[in-house]
C-alpha positions as CSV (number, residue, x, y, z in Angstrom):
1,T,159.5,35.1,-5.2
2,M,160.7,36.0,-1.7
3,L,157.7,38.2,-1.0
4,S,155.2,35.7,-2.4
5,N,156.9,32.9,-0.3
6,G,156.6,35.2,2.7
7,E,152.9,35.7,2.1
8,V,152.3,31.9,1.8
9,F,154.1,31.4,5.1
10,K,152.0,34.0,6.8
11,S,148.8,32.7,5.4
12,F,149.3,29.1,6.4
13,L,151.7,29.0,9.3
14,G,151.4,32.5,10.8
15,K,148.5,31.5,13.0
16,Y,150.8,29.1,14.8
17,C,153.5,31.7,15.5
18,E,154.1,33.9,18.5
19,V,156.6,36.0,16.6
20,I,157.4,36.4,12.9
21,Q,160.4,38.5,11.7
22,G,162.1,39.1,8.3
23,V,160.5,38.6,4.9
24,S,157.1,37.4,6.1
25,D,156.8,40.4,8.4
26,T,158.7,43.3,6.8
27,G,159.6,42.1,3.3
28,I,163.2,42.7,4.1
29,G,166.0,40.1,4.0
30,M,166.0,36.6,2.6
31,F,164.8,34.7,5.7
32,T,161.7,34.4,7.8
33,F,162.5,33.9,11.5
34,F,159.6,32.7,13.6
35,K,158.8,31.3,17.0
36,I,156.1,28.6,17.3
37,Q,153.6,29.0,20.1
38,N,154.8,27.4,23.3
39,D,151.9,25.0,23.6
40,I,152.3,23.4,20.2
41,Q,156.1,23.2,19.9
42,E,156.2,19.4,20.1
43,Q,153.4,19.0,17.6
44,F,155.3,21.3,15.2
45,K,158.4,19.2,15.5
46,K,156.4,16.1,14.8
47,A,154.7,17.8,11.8
48,L,158.1,18.7,10.3
49,K,159.2,15.1,10.6
50,I,156.0,13.6,9.1
51,A,156.0,16.2,6.3
52,K,159.7,15.5,5.7
53,V,160.6,19.2,5.8
54,S,163.8,20.4,7.4
55,L,164.1,23.9,8.8
56,V,167.1,25.6,10.5
57,T,166.5,25.7,14.2
58,G,167.0,28.8,16.3
59,E,169.7,27.0,18.2
60,A,171.7,26.7,14.9
61,C,171.4,30.5,14.6
62,G,172.4,31.3,18.2
63,V,168.9,31.6,19.7
64,L,168.8,29.8,23.1
65,T,165.0,30.0,23.5
66,S,163.2,26.9,22.2
67,G,160.6,27.1,19.4
68,W,162.5,29.4,17.0
69,Y,163.1,28.5,13.3
70,R,164.5,30.1,10.2
71,V,163.2,29.6,6.6
72,N,165.0,30.6,3.5
73,M,162.4,32.5,1.4
74,C,164.6,32.5,-1.8
75,H,163.7,29.0,-3.0
76,Y,161.5,28.5,-5.9
77,H,157.9,29.5,-5.1
78,E,156.4,26.1,-5.9
79,Y,159.0,24.3,-3.8
80,T,158.5,26.6,-0.8
81,T,154.7,26.5,-1.1
82,Q,154.8,22.7,-1.2
83,A,156.8,22.6,2.0
84,I,154.6,25.1,3.8
85,L,151.5,23.3,2.8
86,A,152.9,19.9,3.9
87,I,153.7,21.4,7.3
88,N,150.3,23.0,7.6
89,E,148.5,19.8,6.6
90,Q,150.4,17.7,9.2
91,L,150.1,20.2,12.0
92,T,146.4,20.6,11.4
93,K,146.0,16.9,11.7
94,L,148.1,16.7,14.9
95,L,146.2,19.5,16.6
96,K,142.7,17.9,16.1
């Protein structure tokens, strides 16, 4: 489940990231840490709100640079996929 969730993340949200670490990058751990590209950080925040998806911010994990988030890749695959697809759908609309 973790690895398949990591692949879904990379497939749909990886293109919006400057950095990806953890499960989606190495297959190690239970989280994916990622930094959204600087020029779309506000749209990403808005997409999360519209999609009704909550992520742990980098600030909550001690990262002082803006744009970092953490996703738990241990949730059920269907649940995680649904959340990732919802974010991707909203972000795609906002970036048009």
